[in-house]
N, C-alpha and C positions, 0 to 999 in steps of 0.2 A: 504494500500500500504506500509506504513512504519510500522515496528513492534515496539511495545513498549518495553522498557528495561525489564519489568517484564516478558513478554512472551519470550524474548531471553534468560533470565537466566533460566527459567523453561525448555527450550528445551535442554539445554546442560546438560551433566552428568559428574560425576566424573569418571576418569579412574579406580578408585578403585571399582566401581560398577561392572565392567565386569571381574575383576581380578580372583575371585573365579571360575567363569564359565570357563575361559581360563585354569586355573590350573587343573580343573577336566577333561577338554578335553585332555590336555597334558598327565595327568596320565592315562587316559583311552587308549590313543594311545600307550604309553610305555608298558602298561600291555599286550595289544593284539599283539604288534609287537616284544616284547623282552621277557618278563617274561613267558608268556604262552607257547611259543614254547620251551623255555628251560625246563620247567616242563615236557612237553610231551616227549622231548628227554631223559630226566632223567628216566622217566617211561619205555621207550623203552629199554634203556640200562640195567635197573634193570631186566626187563623181559628176555633180552638176556642172562644175567649172570645166572639167575635162570635156564635156559634151557640148560646149558652146560652139555653134556653127554660124556661118554667114547667113544673115537674114533673121536670126533670132532677135527678140526684143529683150533687153537687159535693163536692170535698175542698178545704178552704181551707189556706192556708199554716200556720195554727195547728194543723192536724191534725183539724179538725172535719169530720165527714161530715154533710151537710145536704141538704135537698130545696129546690129553688128554688120560692118561692111568688109572687114578683113580679119582673118585669123591666121597667124603665122605659127606653124607647128614648131615646137621646141622652144618657143619664146613665152615669156610670162606676160606679154602685152598683146592687146587686141585693138583694132581700130573701130571706133563706133561713130555713127552718124547721128548728131543731135538735131540737125535740120538738113535741108537740101544742100546747103552750101558750107556747113560746118562739120568737119570731121576731126576727132581727137583720138589720141591713143590713151588707153587706160590699162592699168594692171588688172589681170584676171582676179587677183585676190581682193580687189576693191568692189567686185560685183556682189550684190546682196541677193539678187533674184534673177532667174533666167526663165523667159517664156519662149516656147518654141514658136515657129512661124504660124502654126495652125491653132495655137491655144488662144482662146478668147480672153480679152481683158476683163478682169473681175470688177464689177461695179461696187463702190463703197456704199454701205447702207447705214 
């Protein structure tokens, strides 16, 4: 009915015994909830940039919407047409969005 002091001491554990398990659990959750989705998004972005072709409509980091007029293979620059008379070279890494020739422009609601 009464527990002996030796049995009571053996039943208790130090909080430091569970600390490594809790830390591994937190790191696992952070990896699957934060790091892995960011890696997948970065891969999708790189694939999108690699598929840029002449005639595509792109949005630059500066907010310009332009049509691709020239893509040089092996280079990190493309030439875009902002208007009929204005062509500029931009870095592929400055693109934020790529729309193909046939993709309709989404209306803002």
